[in-house]
N, C-alpha and C positions, 0 to 999 in steps of 0.2 A: 929749036925754040927754047929760050931760057924759062925755067919755071917761075911762076909768080910768087910762090912761097919761098921764104928764106929758111933753109935748113942746112945743116952741116952734112954734106954728102959723105964725108968720112965717118960721121956718127951713124948714118944709115947703113953704110957698109959694115961698120963694127957690129951693129945689131944683127945683121944678117950672119956674120961670122959667129957671133955668140949663139944664135940658134943652131947653126950647123955643128958647132962643137958641143952642144948641150950645156952651155954655160948660163942659160936663162933660168932663173929661179922657178922651178915647177910649182911650188906652192903659190907664188905670186900669180903665175899664169892661171892656175886653177881658181884663185880668188877673182881674177879679172873675168874669167870665162863663165863662171857659175851663173851670174845674173844675165848673161848674154844669150845663152842657149841651154836648153834642157837636154843633156846628153847622158843622163843617168849618173853613173859614177864619173864625175869630172876629173878626179885624180887619175883614174885609169885612162880616160880619154887623153889627158895631157901626156901621160907616160907613153902611150901608144903613138901619139903624134910626134913626140920627140925622136922617135926611132925612124920616122918616115919623112922628115923635113926635106923639101918644102911641101910635099904632097899632104893635103888635108890640114895644112897649118895656116891658111890665109886668115881665118878669124882670129886665131891666137896671136899671130904676128901683128895684125892690125890693132888689136886691143893693146898689145904691149907697146907698140909705137905711140899710140895715143896717150898711154900712161906716161911714157918717157917725155914726149914733147908737150904734154899738157894742153893739147888742142886737137881739133879735128872731129870728124864724124865717121863712124864705121858704116860703110856702104856695102850692101849686098847687091852687087852688080853682075857684070859678065866680063869674061875675057874671051872674045870670040864666041863660040857656042857654049862655053863652060860657065856654070854658076861660079862666082868668085867674089871674095870679100877683100876690100882694101880701105885705106885711110884716105878720106877726102878732106882737104883744107881749102876752102874757097872753091875755085875752079880747077884746082890741082889735086893730084893724088900721090900717095907714097905706097909703093907695092914692092915687097921683098920676096914674094912667092910666085910671081908670074911664070917663072921658069918651069913650074910643074906642068905648064901647058905649052912649053916651047918658047915662052917670052923671055925677057931679060931677067937676070938675077936680081937686080934692083932697078926701080924706076921712080923718078921724081919728076913730075911735069903735068902738063895739061891732060885732061881726060880726052883721049882720042882713040880711034880704032887701033887695036882690037878691044880696048876697054870700053865699057858702056855702063850707064847707070839705069837700072830698071825704073820705069815710072809707074 
């Protein structure tokens, strides 16, 4: 099924590759993450997360995607039995870290199993 949102899939893939290669500005990630969650030393959190991508990076990646796309809501939902964060735009999501749970490397499309939004 074709996603309802219009995004450049190459751009989403590029963001994923930038995270994998450590090319995303860590200071920007820390600035985006600081008001989102209290993790203590956010700079250390971002540095640690950069070494384990995609594990533990769903919030950082979602915040960064929202920053780049200038739209969407950060959703704390689920991927199967796992707590997971992704970017929601309308009825669609963008997720570049689902592979930490055995899902796709990138996903743009409707919210459907195994993704869910906690109510």
